[in-house]
C-alpha positions, -999 to +999 in steps of 0.1 A: +533+003+027+524-007+063+512+019+086+536+028+115+513+037+145+541+030+170+562+060+156+554+095+167+545+106+133+510+111+122+487+130+101+456+144+121+425+149+103+396+171+116+366+158+103+344+187+115+366+211+095+357+192+064+318+194+071+323+230+080+340+237+047+311+219+027+286+239+048+305+272+038+303+265+002+267+252+004+256+284+019+267+302-014+252+278-036+214+276-047+197+254-022+190+227-049+224+222-059+236+187-052+271+184-033+293+156-041+327+153-022+354+140-044+371+114-023+396+100-049+432+092-040+421+084-005+404+115+000+433+135-013+455+117+015+430+122+043+414+088+042+386+080+019+366+056+043+368+078+075+359+111+055+332+097+035+316+080+064+315+110+086+300+131+057+274+107+050+264+104+087+265+141+090+241+144+060+263+173+043+268+158+009+246+138-017+271+117-030+309+111-036+332+110-066+362+085-070+386+080-098+380+043-104+360+012-095+381+000-068+380+033-049+343+030-052+340-006-039+362+004-010+333+027-001+307+004-005+324-024+016+326+002+043+289+007+043+286+038+023+250+040+007+250+075-012+257+078-048+292+071-062+304+084-094+336+072-111+351+100-128+379+081-150+375+058-178+366+021-165+381-012-176+354-033-190+356-057-160+341-028-140+306-029-155+293-059-136+308-046-104+292-011-111+258-026-116+260-050-085+272-023-062+252+006-075+279+026-088+277+052-117+302+050-145+317+077-168+314+071-207+340+094-225+340+079-260+324+060-288+354+038-290+348+025-255+311+018-265+324-001-294+346-023-270+314-029-248+296-043-280+324-061-292+328-081-260+290-087-259+287-071-225+251-065-210+248-029-198+212-033-187+206-011-156+240+005-158+238+041-147+262+063-163+274+099-168+286+113-202+321+133-201+326+162-225+359+175-233+351+213-234+388+223-238+407+202-210+421+180-235+419+147-215+390+123-216+356+132-230+333+139-262+339+169-282+309+173-302+271+170-296+265+146-325+289+118-308+272+127-274+239+119-288+248+090-305+263+077-272+233+084-252+210+066-281+232+035-279+234+033-242+198+036-239+189+012-265+211-012-247+193-007-214+216+017-197+204+048-179+223+080-188+217+101-155+241+128-161+267+148-184+296+168-171+327+187-180+358+199-164+376+233-163+412+238-168+417+274-154+390+280-129+414+287-103+435+312-123+429+352-128+428+350-165+393+339-174+396+337-211+402+299-212+376+294-186+348+314-205+359+297-237+351+261-220+320+272-205+308+286-238+318+253-255+299+231-230+267+253-231+267+252-271+271+214-268+242+212-243+220+236-265+225+213-295+212+180-276+176+172-283+171+161-248+196+166-219+204+140-192+189+151-158+220+161-139+244+184-157+273+194-137+306+214-144+316+229-112+348+217-094+362+234-062+376+264-080+344+268-100+322+267-070+343+291-053+348+318-079+323+313-106+293+304-084+271+319-112+278+292-135+268+264-110+245+240-128+227+211-108+256+196-090+292+205-078+320+183-074+340+196-042+376+182-039+406+203-027+385+229-011+366+207+014+398+197+030+406+235+036+430+238+008+430+268-017+428+253-053+447+283-066+475+280-039+479+316-030+469+332-065+432+340-057+420+347-021+392+326-007+360+345-008+350+331+028+364+313+056+377+277+052+394+256+076+426+233+068+416+197+080+450+180+080+481+187+100+514+167+100+529+161+132+559+143+147+584+145+176+620+149+183+635+114+186+672+125+190+690+158+199+726+163+200+751+193+201+775+193+172+808+213+169+814+238+143+824+223+108+802+192+114+783+177+085+748+165+084+732+140+063+738+122+030+762+140+008+775+162+035+755+190+021+750+208+054+779+218+076+774+236+108+788+271+111+792+271+145+783+250+176+747+238+168+719+216+184+705+191+156+673+174+161+662+141+143+625+135+131+611+101+124+599+111+087+614+110+054+606+106+016+592+072+021+565+090+042+559+118+015+581+143+031+605+147+001+641+154-004+635+188-018+624+199+017+660+207+027+661+243+034+623+246+044+614+248+081+593+228+107+577+243+139+591+235+175+578+254+202+562+281+180+595+287+163+606+281+128+636+254+126+652+249+093+657+215+077+695+211+074+710+182+055+692+161+030+660+144+040+665+107+040+641+078+034+631+077+071+644+106+088+647+145+088+671+166+107+666+200+118+686+230+136+671+237+170+677+270+190+684+252+221+683+217+234+648+203+238+638+170+255+630+140+234+594+137+225+591+175+222+562+180+195+572+191+159+546+205+134+554+200+097+521+211+086+498+229+108+501+253+138+523+259+168+517+290+190+513+319+166+529+304+138+516+282+111+530+263+080+504+255+053+502+228+027+504+255+000+535+268+016+551+232+014+539+231-023+556+263-032+589+249-016+585+220-040+574+240-070+541+222-071+505+223-058+488+215-024+469+188-040+502+166-045+514+176-010+489+159+006+484+131-017+519+121-014+516+112+024+522+076+024+504+048+040+532+045+065+519+076+081+488+069+105+457+091+099+442+101+133+407+114+132+391+142+152+355+154+154+333+170+177+312+139+182 
């Protein structure tokens, strides 16, 4: 989808806030712990190249995590030099690309290694990490014997097994039974290995925040570096974190409708009296989904309800008075003393803040700010 910079809807990303958040987390971790920024899904909608370039320049991270080889290649093409780890299972076509561009791949099963051997692919010089399924139920090895066989086969073929990692399913929840079970499973598997890879990592954002005592050699920081609480509003953040993204637009049309006038598709909203209705140039094609009807945006520091269905390109709101065209509207962020957070948007949609920011489409330009 083509970006629309000539439309007054944009996502403003504060790069200094992202760096600040990483420094906040780092201050509560052992000094030797490596910090990797998770920039998959275009840095959770914030812009992978811009975010990664800034963090690398500021020297606040040791590397980056992405979901697939194409995301890694985007960073390399932009000149990023630090370590990049692909967290997902890669297609066999990624092998040569990973070696050429110095990208670490994840190995998650013996079946995948069988495919490598059947295809006769050369893995000499490939750097990889072993993924352990300690209870998440997605990708990864489930037992130490399989892990050891994978390590032996990879090293015999000329690959370097640099790391081993797992991922927790409930680190952002109050009930810690599942978390403790997964941690015990991972520790038991590691203990059974005759020799462990140099880098052992298990901490995502939630684990780094609320289980810092379990941090190993590295942490993978995703949601939290963008100023988003991984638990939504279930757990309080232990220290200050700054939201990095605000979603802004402007009034492009304002009209006064008489009582009993319908607004939007399906005529799902009817004015109860004479009302001022404003139109915003943002809709579900931008990631501002139809279920936002009934939520509010901020105009002049006031909450203004979304009335009528959100359409593909436009959203209508009820205004307390007539405002001039071009008046700023905040969909995520602050106006005066009022604020709308991504977690509040997520609650309206019955989802998580991760999805809210990831759904912002390419049509919404990202505008970057920093103190530089």
